[in-house]
BABAMI-136605 format. One record per residue: residue in one letter; z, y, x of N, C-alpha, C in turn; residue number from 1. Coordinates in nm, 3 decimals, padded with zeros to 5 digits. Layout:
NODE   rest       n.Z       n.Y       n.X      ca.Z      ca.Y      ca.X       c.Z       c.Y       c.X    nr
NODE      a         Z         Y         X         Z         Y         X         Z         Y         X   NUM
...
This chain:
NODE   rest       n.Z       n.Y       n.X      ca.Z      ca.Y      ca.X       c.Z       c.Y       c.X    nr
NODE      x    02.023    10.080    01.226    01.983    10.027    01.375    01.885    09.952    01.432     1
NODE      x    01.902    10.003    01.574    01.754    09.913    01.561    01.868    09.800    01.696     2
NODE      x    01.789    09.673    01.756    01.875    09.544    01.753    01.937    09.528    01.935     3
NODE      x    01.841    09.728    02.011    01.936    09.693    02.129    02.103    09.774    02.101     4
NODE      x    02.083    09.893    01.968    02.200    09.915    01.935    02.288    09.800    01.888     5
NODE      x    02.216    09.728    01.770    02.311    09.626    01.701    02.344    09.465    01.842     6
NODE      x    02.347    09.474    01.906    02.409    09.368    02.071    02.407    09.460    02.106     7
NODE      x    02.460    09.560    02.141    02.547    09.726    02.169    02.714    09.671    02.113     8
NODE      x    02.646    09.720    01.986    02.754    09.728    01.930    02.852    09.665    01.910     9
NODE      x    02.785    09.468    01.901    02.862    09.304    01.936    02.878    09.283    02.052    10
NODE      x    02.828    09.317    02.125    02.948    09.344    02.267    03.047    09.427    02.251    11
NODE      x    03.084    09.527    02.210    03.257    09.619    02.204    03.256    09.506    02.160    12
NODE      x    03.257    09.440    02.006    03.318    09.392    01.905    03.363    09.223    02.019    13
NODE      x    03.328    09.219    02.052    03.281    09.080    02.175    03.378    09.082    02.251    14
NODE      x    03.360    09.191    02.341    03.469    09.222    02.444    03.597    09.285    02.384    15
NODE      x    03.677    09.298    02.257    03.760    09.300    02.221    03.841    09.251    02.177    16
NODE      x    03.786    09.068    02.107    03.822    08.977    02.071    03.828    08.837    02.188    17
NODE      x    03.727    08.938    02.320    03.768    08.824    02.414    03.857    08.910    02.489    18
NODE      x    03.888    08.994    02.477    04.040    09.079    02.536    04.207    08.995    02.435    19
NODE      x    04.152    08.936    02.424    04.298    08.931    02.315    04.292    08.763    02.290    20
NODE      x    04.143    08.676    02.324    04.196    08.586    02.448    04.227    08.561    02.588    21
NODE      x    04.173    08.671    02.618    04.196    08.626    02.795    04.327    08.684    02.833    22
NODE      x    04.415    08.735    02.735    04.600    08.744    02.704    04.652    08.620    02.709    23
NODE      x    04.582    08.568    02.599    04.661    08.429    02.516    04.649    08.344    02.661    24
NODE      x    04.463    08.346    02.717    04.430    08.188    02.780    04.542    08.237    02.995    25
NODE      x    04.531    08.370    02.987    04.644    08.351    03.154    04.750    08.290    03.098    26
NODE      x    04.823    08.266    03.010    04.947    08.152    03.012    04.937    08.022    03.032    27
NODE      x    04.817    08.031    02.955    04.777    07.880    02.875    04.804    07.832    03.097    28
NODE      x    04.639    07.965    03.212    04.564    07.930    03.299    04.781    07.883    03.404    29
NODE      x    04.850    08.032    03.412    04.887    08.004    03.509    05.039    07.866    03.439    30
NODE      x    05.066    07.850    03.405    05.209    07.770    03.340    05.103    07.621    03.285    31
NODE      x    05.012    07.634    03.358    04.854    07.445    03.393    04.867    07.472    03.550    32
NODE      x    04.884    07.587    03.609    04.840    07.615    03.775    04.938    07.562    03.796    33
NODE      x    05.120    07.561    03.800    05.237    07.566    03.794    05.288    07.404    03.766    34
NODE      x    05.289    07.385    03.715    05.304    07.201    03.663    05.206    07.177    03.578    35
NODE      x    05.101    07.188    03.566    04.970    07.090    03.448    05.025    07.070    03.344    36
NODE      x    05.129    07.145    03.256    05.128    07.157    03.094    05.065    07.233    03.082    37
NODE      x    04.960    07.156    02.959    04.828    07.228    02.868    05.039    07.277    02.727    38
NODE      x    05.039    07.363    02.721    05.185    07.444    02.696    05.085    07.468    02.569    39
NODE      x    05.034    07.362    02.436    05.017    07.416    02.329    05.082    07.519    02.251    40
NODE      x    05.193    07.540    02.297    05.339    07.645    02.225    05.325    07.747    02.191    41
NODE      x    05.218    07.859    02.300    05.197    07.999    02.372    05.098    08.019    02.277    42
NODE      x    05.046    07.982    02.204    04.996    08.042    02.126    05.093    08.047    01.945    43
NODE      x    05.193    08.001    01.964    05.269    08.051    01.835    05.365    08.153    01.890    44
NODE      x    05.432    08.107    02.057    05.446    08.243    02.124    05.369    08.392    02.045    45
NODE      x    05.259    08.383    02.071    05.122    08.460    02.077    05.241    08.561    01.929    46
NODE      x    05.240    08.453    01.802    05.229    08.511    01.677    05.354    08.535    01.639    47
NODE      x    05.433    08.450    01.799    05.620    08.517    01.764    05.695    08.709    01.810    48
NODE      x    05.544    08.744    01.954    05.519    08.834    01.960    05.460    08.965    01.821    49
NODE      x    05.410    08.885    01.784    05.278    08.999    01.643    05.394    09.023    01.533    50
NODE      x    05.507    08.866    01.510    05.551    08.939    01.468    05.661    09.038    01.474    51
NODE      x    05.753    08.984    01.596    05.824    09.095    01.684    05.820    09.247    01.650    52
NODE      x    05.672    09.288    01.772    05.614    09.407    01.711    05.605    09.492    01.560    53
NODE      x    05.611    09.344    01.494    05.559    09.423    01.400    05.743    09.474    01.251    54
NODE      x    05.809    09.368    01.331    05.949    09.327    01.252    06.034    09.531    01.366    55
NODE      x    06.008    09.519    01.459    06.098    09.649    01.497    06.006    09.820    01.479    56
NODE      x    05.858    09.791    01.498    05.799    09.925    01.466    05.810    09.909    01.274    57
NODE      x    05.873    09.811    01.253    05.901    09.857    01.083    06.046    09.986    01.104    58
NODE      x    06.150    09.949    01.170    06.262    10.037    01.154    06.252    10.163    01.278    59
NODE      x    06.122    10.174    01.344    06.073    10.263    01.473    06.004    10.373    01.402    60
NODE      x    05.886    10.411    01.330    05.847    10.375    01.235    05.869    10.543    01.175    61
NODE      x    05.985    10.515    01.170    06.011    10.696    01.115    06.140    10.784    01.236    62
NODE      x    06.095    10.715    01.310    06.172    10.808    01.357    06.090    10.816    01.494    63
NODE      x    05.993    10.726    01.558    05.836    10.720    01.656    05.829    10.695    01.584    64
NODE      x    05.697    10.749    01.537    05.532    10.693    01.486    05.427    10.723    01.546    65
NODE      x    05.322    10.580    01.588    05.197    10.634    01.651    05.208    10.551    01.725    66
NODE      x    05.199    10.602    01.835    05.148    10.503    01.983    05.300    10.505    02.027    67
NODE      x    05.388    10.554    02.058    05.489    10.631    02.099    05.609    10.473    02.058    68
NODE      x    05.541    10.468    01.868    05.693    10.315    01.831    05.557    10.221    01.831    69
NODE      x    05.447    10.195    01.853    05.372    10.074    01.852    05.440    10.043    02.049    70
NODE      x    05.400    10.156    02.069    05.455    10.024    02.228    05.583    10.009    02.307    71
NODE      x    05.686    10.043    02.148    05.863    10.021    02.214    05.835    09.946    02.155    72
NODE      x    05.833    09.914    01.995    05.761    09.802    01.961    05.705    09.687    02.030    73
NODE      x    05.623    09.708    02.061    05.500    09.552    02.159    05.648    09.528    02.348    74
NODE      x    05.700    09.653    02.344    05.764    09.545    02.462    05.896    09.481    02.397    75
NODE      x    05.966    09.523    02.284    06.045    09.464    02.269    05.990    09.328    02.181    76
NODE      x    05.876    09.297    02.177    05.811    09.219    02.128    05.804    09.098    02.227    77
NODE      x    05.780    09.212    02.398    05.771    09.159    02.540    05.873    09.011    02.592    78
NODE      x    06.001    09.095    02.542    06.143    09.122    02.582    06.175    08.919    02.493    79
NODE      x    06.131    08.987    02.275    06.165    08.867    02.265    06.083    08.717    02.271    80
NODE      x    05.965    08.801    02.295    05.820    08.611    02.353    05.850    08.613    02.455    81
NODE      x    05.914    08.587    02.608    06.020    08.596    02.733    06.112    08.488    02.741    82
NODE      x    06.175    08.554    02.624    06.346    08.490    02.663    06.256    08.344    02.537    83
NODE      x    06.169    08.373    02.430    06.212    08.147    02.361    06.091    08.178    02.430    84
NODE      x    05.973    08.141    02.573    05.905    08.121    02.637    06.008    08.115    02.773    85
NODE      x    06.103    08.196    02.819    06.205    08.081    02.913    06.255    07.995    02.855    86
NODE      x    06.352    07.975    02.721    06.442    07.879    02.713    06.300    07.741    02.642    87
NODE      x    06.218    07.765    02.593    06.160    07.654    02.590    06.098    07.574    02.663    88
NODE      x    06.092    07.654    02.830    06.031    07.623    02.978    06.222    07.493    02.993    89
NODE      x    06.350    07.594    02.993    06.434    07.554    03.005    06.490    07.367    02.982    90
NODE      x    06.479    07.361    02.809    06.565    07.282    02.751    06.497    07.226    02.742    91
NODE      x    06.328    07.297    02.727    06.207    07.085    02.640    06.174    07.088    02.725    92
NODE      x    06.111    07.168    02.810    05.950    07.148    02.991    06.096    07.099    03.036    93
NODE      x    06.176    07.193    03.112    06.236    07.103    03.241    06.247    07.023    03.272    94
NODE      x    06.344    06.970    03.155    06.424    06.861    03.202    06.274    06.659    03.200    95
NODE      x    06.191    06.779    03.164    06.058    06.585    03.155    05.970    06.649    03.339    96
NODE      x    05.992    06.746    03.394    05.871    06.784    03.452    05.845    06.648    03.553    97
NODE      x    05.998    06.588    03.625    05.894    06.383    03.686    05.890    06.337    03.598    98
NODE      x    05.853    06.351    03.450    05.891    06.235    03.313    05.664    06.214    03.355    99
NODE      x    05.590    06.145    03.288    05.448    06.157    03.292    05.381    06.292    03.196   100
NODE      x    05.293    06.322    03.218    05.261    06.421    03.135    05.196    06.405    02.917   101
NODE      x    05.224    06.248    02.927    05.210    06.217    02.773    05.322    06.308    02.743   102
NODE      x    05.411    06.290    02.777    05.520    06.357    02.771    05.622    06.492    02.729   103
NODE      x    05.570    06.559    02.851    05.583    06.688    02.847    05.456    06.699    02.739   104
NODE      x    05.320    06.678    02.694    05.252    06.720    02.635    05.255    06.672    02.411   105
NODE      x    05.325    06.580    02.451    05.403    06.560    02.297    05.528    06.686    02.261   106
NODE      x    05.609    06.754    02.384    05.684    06.821    02.381    05.661    06.957    02.327   107
NODE      x    05.554    06.988    02.416    05.476    07.127    02.368    05.450    07.085    02.231   108
NODE      x    05.383    07.008    02.199    05.315    06.959    02.102    05.421    07.038    01.943   109
NODE      x    05.519    06.963    02.038    05.668    06.950    01.896    05.737    07.072    01.870   110
NODE      x    05.738    07.158    02.085    05.834    07.301    01.985    05.689    07.430    01.965   111
NODE      x    05.558    07.361    01.944    05.471    07.394    01.845    05.499    07.418    01.708   112
NODE      x    05.560    07.317    01.650    05.547    07.324    01.547    05.764    07.382    01.471   113
NODE      x    05.860    07.331    01.603    05.991    07.374    01.563    05.879    07.537    01.525   114
NODE      x    05.841    07.620    01.650    05.817    07.745    01.654    05.776    07.785    01.498   115
NODE      x    05.596    07.733    01.470    05.573    07.813    01.366    05.638    07.753    01.226   116
NODE      x    05.700    07.611    01.188    05.746    07.519    01.088    05.850    07.696    01.037   117
NODE      x    05.974    07.786    01.179    06.067    07.876    01.153    05.984    07.944    01.107   118
NODE      x    05.942    08.002    01.187    05.872    08.178    01.130    05.759    08.157    00.930   119
NODE      x    05.752    07.996    00.906    05.693    07.998    00.798    05.843    08.022    00.726   120
NODE      x    05.916    07.951    00.742    06.052    07.906    00.628    06.083    08.086    00.647   121
NODE      x    06.151    08.155    00.763    06.229    08.261    00.757    06.143    08.361    00.658   122
NODE      x    05.955    08.354    00.671    05.845    08.459    00.646    05.813    08.409    00.513   123
NODE      x    05.862    08.330    00.376    05.871    08.202    00.283    05.650    08.207    00.319   124
NODE      x    05.628    08.167    00.346    05.487    08.195    00.414    05.371    08.248    00.335   125
NODE      x    05.465    08.423    00.385    05.436    08.491    00.314    05.312    08.632    00.489   126
NODE      x    05.228    08.639    00.443    05.123    08.740    00.593    05.238    08.876    00.528   127
NODE      x    05.223    08.906    00.662    05.291    09.069    00.659    05.165    09.127    00.736   128
NODE      x    05.233    09.285    00.629    05.090    09.376    00.614    05.171    09.542    00.766   129
NODE      x    05.140    09.540    00.811    05.146    09.645    00.955    05.024    09.734    00.922   130
NODE      x    05.162    09.834    00.893    05.075    09.951    00.878    05.072    10.079    01.002   131
NODE      x    05.024    10.102    01.088    05.045    10.194    01.202    05.060    10.346    01.193   132
NODE      x    04.963    10.389    01.096    04.987    10.505    01.100    04.875    10.617    01.176   133
NODE      x    04.776    10.511    01.241    04.688    10.542    01.302    04.519    10.581    01.223   134
NODE      x    04.436    10.714    01.331    04.327    10.668    01.194    04.237    10.557    01.230   135
NODE      x    04.218    10.455    01.196    04.122    10.364    01.223    04.028    10.364    01.230   136
NODE      x    03.943    10.528    01.151    03.807    10.528    01.236    03.800    10.673    01.281   137
NODE      x    03.886    10.684    01.339    03.796    10.820    01.515    03.798    10.717    01.610   138
NODE      x    03.693    10.807    01.626    03.637    10.767    01.752    03.481    10.861    01.767   139
NODE      x    03.486    10.761    01.926    03.379    10.807    01.993    03.167    10.742    02.000   140
NODE      x    03.098    10.799    01.914    03.014    10.772    01.798    02.891    10.811    01.917   141
NODE      x    02.763    10.682    01.955    02.696    10.709    02.078    02.542    10.634    01.979   142
NODE      x    02.550    10.763    01.875    02.360    10.735    01.855    02.429    10.677    01.705   143
NODE      x    02.384    10.533    01.650    02.490    10.460    01.579    02.605    10.311    01.620   144
NODE      x    02.655    10.380    01.783    02.710    10.292    01.767    02.846    10.388    01.871   145
NODE      x    02.970    10.280    01.744    03.112    10.357    01.711    03.195    10.267    01.836   146
NODE      x    03.296    10.301    01.891    03.348    10.298    01.953    03.560    10.413    01.943   147
NODE      x    03.627    10.287    01.846    03.710    10.341    01.781    03.784    10.402    01.930   148
NODE      x    03.973    10.501    01.871    03.976    10.452    01.951    04.061    10.381    01.987   149
NODE      x    04.154    10.276    01.909    04.253    10.182    01.918    04.139    10.089    02.031   150
NODE      x    04.025    10.061    01.947    03.948    09.985    02.078    03.918    09.983    02.227   151
NODE      x    03.912    10.164    02.172    03.932    10.217    02.382    04.096    10.213    02.440   152
NODE      x    04.149    10.173    02.408    04.327    10.141    02.404    04.349    10.057    02.467   153
NODE      x    04.265    09.949    02.345    04.307    09.778    02.356    04.170    09.741    02.542   154
NODE      x    04.092    09.808    02.511    03.991    09.745    02.617    04.141    09.781    02.714   155
NODE      x    04.112    09.891    02.754    04.191    09.956    02.861    04.290    09.889    02.985   156
NODE      x    04.435    09.891    02.816    04.525    09.814    02.873    04.526    09.653    02.920   157
NODE      x    04.426    09.602    02.854    04.340    09.449    02.866    04.344    09.457    03.068   158
NODE      x    04.248    09.525    03.081    04.151    09.546    03.225    04.297    09.577    03.330   159
NODE      x    04.414    09.626    03.208    04.446    09.715    03.350    04.536    09.586    03.310   160
NODE      x    04.614    09.476    03.223    04.718    09.352    03.216    04.598    09.299    03.335   161
NODE      x    04.525    09.251    03.318    04.428    09.126    03.412    04.429    09.196    03.581   162
NODE      x    04.441    09.330    03.585    04.337    09.374    03.701    04.532    09.320    03.782   163
NODE      x    04.638    09.386    03.725    04.737    09.405    03.780    04.860    09.242    03.780   164
NODE      x    04.798    09.187    03.633    04.813    09.011    03.681    04.708    08.970    03.839   165
NODE      x    04.654    08.981    03.879    04.540    08.933    03.981    04.673    09.022    04.131   166
NODE      x    04.619    09.105    04.143    04.685    09.203    04.212    04.845    09.131    04.265   167
NODE      x    04.893    09.077    04.095    05.086    09.024    04.126    05.058    08.874    04.242   168
NODE      x    04.955    08.817    04.101    04.940    08.650    04.169    04.934    08.687    04.328   169
NODE      x    04.819    08.820    04.381    04.839    08.730    04.466    04.813    08.815    04.604   170
NODE      x    04.850    08.952    04.611    04.941    09.001    04.673    05.146    09.031    04.735   171
NODE      x    05.161    08.937    04.658    05.316    08.968    04.644    05.349    08.838    04.707   172
NODE      x    05.498    08.850    04.698    05.639    08.696    04.799    05.597    08.598    04.664   173
NODE      x    05.644    08.629    04.554    05.588    08.565    04.437    05.483    08.519    04.354   174
NODE      x    05.424    08.630    04.372    05.302    08.579    04.327    05.241    08.440    04.479   175
NODE      x    05.270    08.471    04.583    05.226    08.353    04.689    05.319    08.184    04.595   176
NODE      x    05.472    08.250    04.625    05.526    08.141    04.551    05.520    08.072    04.466   177
NODE      x    05.430    08.147    04.367    05.389    08.037    04.199    05.310    07.984    04.280   178
NODE      x    05.134    08.072    04.364    05.072    07.998    04.420    05.059    07.825    04.507   179
NODE      x    05.245    07.829    04.560    05.241    07.750    04.654    05.281    07.607    04.545   180
NODE      x    05.351    07.597    04.516    05.413    07.527    04.418    05.351    07.451    04.267   181
NODE      x    05.277    07.575    04.269    05.119    07.453    04.252    05.080    07.365    04.364   182
NODE      x    05.053    07.418    04.450    05.030    07.310    04.558    05.143    07.175    04.635   183
NODE      x    05.308    07.200    04.622    05.339    07.056    04.616    05.457    07.184    04.614   184
NODE      x    05.578    07.135    04.527    05.685    07.210    04.452    05.736    07.133    04.585   185
NODE      x    05.797    06.962    04.685    05.838    06.862    04.726    05.897    07.050    04.869   186
NODE      x    05.780    06.998    04.826    05.777    07.103    05.027    05.833    07.271    04.988   187
NODE      x    05.826    07.310    04.867    05.851    07.409    04.870    06.030    07.466    04.859   188
NODE      x    06.013    07.355    04.820    06.235    07.305    04.805    06.284    07.336    04.906   189
NODE      x    06.221    07.256    05.027    06.210    07.247    05.169    06.289    07.422    05.213   190
NODE      x    06.097    07.416    05.151    06.130    07.620    05.214    06.221    07.757    05.160   191
NODE      x    06.327    07.663    05.110    06.403    07.723    05.034    06.304    07.827    04.892   192
NODE      x    06.205    07.810    04.892    06.206    07.899    04.737    06.253    07.832    04.598   193
NODE      x    06.298    07.845    04.496    06.356    07.848    04.434    06.241    07.822    04.282   194
NODE      x    06.212    07.668    04.302    06.097    07.657    04.223    06.168    07.658    04.109   195
NODE      x    06.247    07.588    03.986    06.265    07.633    03.892    06.308    07.793    03.918   196
NODE      x    06.350    07.882    03.891    06.335    08.053    03.907    06.217    08.090    03.933   197
NODE      x    06.119    08.045    03.976    05.960    08.062    03.947    05.902    08.014    03.876   198
NODE      x    05.933    07.885    03.796    05.910    07.801    03.726    05.856    07.889    03.546   199
NODE      x    06.011    07.945    03.562    06.076    08.039    03.452    06.016    08.127    03.398   200
NODE      x    06.057    08.182    03.561    05.948    08.385    03.544    05.839    08.386    03.473   201
NODE      x    05.749    08.247    03.607    05.587    08.258    03.500    05.590    08.214    03.376   202
NODE      x    05.735    08.120    03.282    05.695    08.102    03.167    05.701    08.246    03.120   203
NODE      x    05.794    08.327    03.149    05.801    08.427    03.098    05.673    08.532    03.085   204
NODE      x    05.608    08.563    03.168    05.513    08.644    03.170    05.396    08.625    03.114   205
NODE      x    05.412    08.513    03.074    05.257    08.451    03.068    05.304    08.466    02.901   206
NODE      x    05.435    08.446    02.855    05.501    08.519    02.719    05.474    08.589    02.687   207
NODE      x    05.506    08.729    02.726    05.495    08.803    02.792    05.329    08.895    02.731   208
NODE      x    05.294    08.846    02.800    05.102    08.858    02.792    05.034    08.835    02.686   209
NODE      x    05.184    08.735    02.565    05.116    08.680    02.488    05.130    08.732    02.357   210
NODE      x    05.285    08.799    02.385    05.314    08.910    02.243    05.263    09.037    02.287   211
NODE      x    05.219    09.062    02.400    05.082    09.206    02.382    04.962    09.214    02.328   212
NODE      x    04.893    09.117    02.323    04.807    09.075    02.233    04.867    08.997    02.077   213
NODE      x    04.971    08.944    02.065    05.064    09.002    01.955    05.093    09.094    01.834   214
NODE      x    05.089    09.185    01.889    05.115    09.363    01.931    04.950    09.466    01.882   215
NODE      x    04.899    09.404    01.952    04.772    09.433    01.999    04.654    09.424    01.844   216
NODE      x    04.708    09.299    01.798    04.585    09.179    01.665    04.722    09.307    01.562   217
NODE      x    04.784    09.347    01.558    04.921    09.395    01.497    04.863    09.517    01.500   218
NODE      x    04.807    09.588    01.556    04.702    09.673    01.532    04.569    09.755    01.464   219
NODE      x    04.575    09.610    01.498    04.439    09.629    01.522    04.343    09.539    01.347   220
NODE      x    04.436    09.446    01.350    04.352    09.366    01.229    04.496    09.396    01.094   221
NODE      x    04.606    09.467    01.133    04.657    09.469    00.998    04.750    09.432    00.914   222
NODE      x    04.755    09.274    00.954    04.825    09.190    00.895    04.858    09.055    01.015   223
NODE      x    04.980    09.045    00.974    04.996    08.915    01.064    05.097    08.758    00.993   224
NODE      x    05.075    08.635    00.986    05.048    08.582    00.910    05.140    08.439    00.986   225
NODE      x    05.200    08.311    00.940    05.268    08.257    01.049    05.189    08.178    01.141   226
NODE      x    05.092    08.117    01.050    04.953    08.035    01.154    04.830    08.100    01.203   227
NODE      x    04.913    08.243    01.247    04.750    08.299    01.307    04.763    08.191    01.493   228
NODE      x    04.872    08.183    01.483    04.860    08.116    01.672    04.750    08.013    01.718   229
NODE      x    04.785    07.923    01.564    04.728    07.752    01.577    04.489    07.825    01.679   230
NODE      x    04.483    07.945    01.500    04.412    07.938    01.634    04.325    07.958    01.733   231
NODE      x    04.395    08.152    01.773    04.356    08.215    01.878    04.459    08.067    02.006   232
NODE      x    04.535    07.990    01.951    04.587    07.957    02.114    04.443    07.799    02.062   233
NODE      x    04.422    07.778    02.014    04.279    07.666    02.092    04.112    07.722    02.120   234
NODE      x    04.129    07.843    02.121    04.025    07.907    02.154    04.117    08.015    02.309   235
NODE      x    04.196    08.034    02.280    04.243    08.133    02.414    04.240    07.980    02.579   236
NODE      x    04.331    07.853    02.497    04.247    07.759    02.585    04.192    07.650    02.616   237
NODE      x    04.039    07.674    02.525    03.898    07.694    02.502    03.830    07.745    02.630   238
NODE      x    03.910    07.836    02.662    03.894    07.951    02.758    03.886    07.965    02.853   239
NODE      x    04.031    07.868    02.918    04.147    07.820    02.947    04.027    07.758    03.039   240
NODE      x    03.967    07.653    03.023    03.870    07.590    03.086    03.781    07.609    03.092   241
NODE      x    03.650    07.657    03.041    03.535    07.662    03.026    03.547    07.790    03.172   242
NODE      x    03.654    07.894    03.193    03.666    07.959    03.288    03.759    07.892    03.440   243
NODE      x    03.827    07.772    03.447    03.833    07.667    03.524    04.038    07.713    03.497   244
NODE      x    04.096    07.598    03.438    04.210    07.636    03.398    04.309    07.615    03.543   245
NODE      x    04.384    07.709    03.581    04.454    07.719    03.632    04.419    07.833    03.706   246
NODE      x    04.283    07.931    03.672    04.219    08.021    03.761    04.241    08.115    03.675   247
NODE      x    04.325    08.256    03.705    04.342    08.368    03.683    04.141    08.422    03.666   248
NODE      x    04.133    08.457    03.725    04.013    08.556    03.745    03.935    08.424    03.610   249
NODE      x    03.933    08.319    03.657    03.883    08.256    03.526    03.943    08.223    03.342   250
NODE      x    04.088    08.248    03.361    04.097    08.294    03.166    04.019    08.330    03.166   251
NODE      x    04.047    08.529    03.195    03.994    08.629    03.189    03.819    08.592    03.182   252
NODE      x    03.759    08.555    03.250    03.621    08.527    03.260    03.575    08.504    03.098   253
NODE      x    03.674    08.293    03.087    03.623    08.238    02.992    03.692    08.297    02.901   254
NODE      x    03.791    08.436    02.840    03.849    08.454    02.736    03.678    08.564    02.698   255
NODE      x    03.646    08.643    02.724    03.547    08.746    02.658    03.448    08.667    02.737   256
NODE      x    03.417    08.573    02.733    03.283    08.499    02.748    03.303    08.467    02.637   257
NODE      x    03.379    08.374    02.558    03.368    08.331    02.394    03.370    08.441    02.305   258
NODE      x    03.466    08.579    02.301    03.483    08.644    02.230    03.294    08.717    02.240   259
NODE      x    03.230    08.770    02.356    03.100    08.796    02.295    03.013    08.666    02.232   260
NODE      x    03.009    08.527    02.248    02.948    08.432    02.237    02.979    08.484    02.043   261
NODE      x    03.101    08.438    01.999    03.176    08.451    01.890    03.082    08.607    01.782   262
NODE      x    03.054    08.695    01.893    03.049    08.822    01.849    02.907    08.795    01.789   263
NODE      x    02.858    08.824    01.922    02.691    08.728    01.909    02.652    08.634    01.813   264
NODE      x    02.700    08.534    01.767    02.638    08.464    01.726    02.691    08.550    01.548   265
NODE      x    02.842    08.545    01.508    02.803    08.646    01.391    02.688    08.737    01.371   266
NODE      x    02.636    08.816    01.496    02.543    08.910    01.389    02.455    08.810    01.305   267
NODE      x    02.378    08.722    01.455    02.289    08.674    01.467    02.279    08.506    01.364   268
NODE      x    02.364    08.491    01.292    02.422    08.298    01.274    02.461    08.379    01.156   269
NODE      x    02.527    08.399    01.138    02.669    08.410    01.000    02.788    08.424    01.038   270
NODE      x    02.888    08.423    01.057    03.020    08.383    01.123    03.064    08.235    00.983   271
NODE      x    03.000    08.222    00.933    03.025    08.026    00.866    02.968    07.963    01.008   272
NODE      x    02.903    07.985    01.123    02.788    07.930    01.193    02.851    07.996    01.397   273
NODE      x    02.955    08.075    01.320    02.963    08.159    01.471    03.052    08.059    01.558   274
NODE      x    03.105    07.973    01.547    03.153    07.892    01.601    03.105    07.765    01.636   275
NODE      x    03.014    07.656    01.591    02.910    07.615    01.589    02.872    07.693    01.720   276
NODE      x    02.851    07.838    01.745    02.685    07.853    01.793    02.746    07.882    01.969   277
NODE      x    02.931    07.934    01.921    02.998    07.946    02.013    03.044    07.802    02.173   278
NODE      x    03.048    07.744    02.018    03.104    07.624    02.166    03.038    07.540    02.191   279
NODE      x    02.919    07.561    02.105    02.775    07.472    02.140    02.693    07.482    02.325   280
NODE      x    02.758    07.682    02.318    02.688    07.703    02.398    02.837    07.641    02.553   281
NODE      x    02.922    07.686    02.469    03.040    07.601    02.551    03.073    07.476    02.608   282
NODE      x    03.026    07.395    02.547    03.023    07.292    02.540    02.869    07.249    02.722   283
NODE      x    02.752    07.332    02.589    02.692    07.317    02.700    02.689    07.389    02.848   284
NODE      x    02.777    07.486    02.928    02.793    07.535    03.027    02.969    07.399    03.083   285
NODE      x    02.958    07.321    03.008    03.108    07.192    03.076    03.029    07.153    03.102   286
NODE      x    02.922    07.046    03.051    02.807    06.974    03.070    02.742    07.011    03.259   287
NODE      x    02.718    07.164    03.235    02.707    07.163    03.401    02.809    07.239    03.481   288
NODE      x    02.899    07.292    03.479    02.996    07.338    03.550    03.093    07.250    03.492   289
NODE      x    03.165    07.141    03.515    03.237    06.999    03.420    03.384    07.080    03.409   290
NODE      x    03.431    07.169    03.613    03.548    07.218    03.646    03.565    07.367    03.613   291
NODE      x    03.498    07.419    03.510    03.467    07.550    03.500    03.396    07.652    03.479   292
NODE      x    03.393    07.759    03.501    03.280    07.896    03.576    03.328    07.873    03.710   293
NODE      x    03.486    07.885    03.758    03.578    07.969    03.814    03.648    07.915    03.929   294
NODE      x    03.623    07.738    03.851    03.769    07.658    03.851    03.677    07.527    03.960   295
NODE      x    03.793    07.480    04.045    03.719    07.389    04.172    03.790    07.310    04.134   296
NODE      x    03.713    07.167    04.230    03.773    06.976    04.237    03.908    07.010    04.287   297
NODE      x    03.978    06.898    04.246    04.090    06.921    04.255    04.120    06.738    04.354   298
NODE      x    04.146    06.766    04.473    04.077    06.610    04.475    04.270    06.548    04.492   299
NODE      x    04.313    06.452    04.486    04.414    06.318    04.496    04.507    06.266    04.553   300
NODE      x    04.586    06.288    04.544    04.621    06.258    04.737    04.713    06.130    04.669   301
NODE      x    04.727    05.994    04.772    04.750    05.895    04.686    04.910    05.877    04.835   302
């Protein structure tokens, strides 16, 4: 392969990886944008979505093989993760909304540990393997560059979801309510907006997006582990910060950028140096743009 073919192939790989990061980062940004909470349990909700998808597909694969069974399994995982995200918000986060931010942060870490250790106990710390029945090698070839059909589906669905969420936040009444709550919750209550309902819906949407990423991970990687949410949680949080946490387009941009940097770093420096390369450049970006690429400076009102 020529240098340009290598670069183009890594761009494809980076877009795939960045799509996972972006979908999870969207949940981080949505929650932070509304209640200023760094929901560190979000990566574990992604893991629960993957486990749920694998479990449901294990039953459905006998009667609905292929993409039909996978789609239904991801839908079931979205419901499971949505319920989990709402439950965490209702019983762990809502009572602390008026508490200091540090209390919310520690609670989020506690929720993360509860979820991950519960799944660890259920799975006996053993990895679970996902057999989709799809041909992982089938795809389209351009010279030495190959894009599998699974990669095409993953990128297409991720792009559709990102565009759809942007339109939902920007053009629907519910989306406008979310943006209003992020500015002033008390005024929103006076105007008749059910703040708790909107916050709960935000957690449900963010958790469902994480579950979709978890279902994609089952199909793409073929295995699930109880601790898989930690790494992607940290990287998705990083992506959200790089793009400008609280910004939906920023979360998408940050996720894709991080995925591309990791893919390029792996190709030219080796897998052991990929995080050094990616995070080194991201630190440089933050030095130049402290609020993120698409973030805006916030003015504290006294």
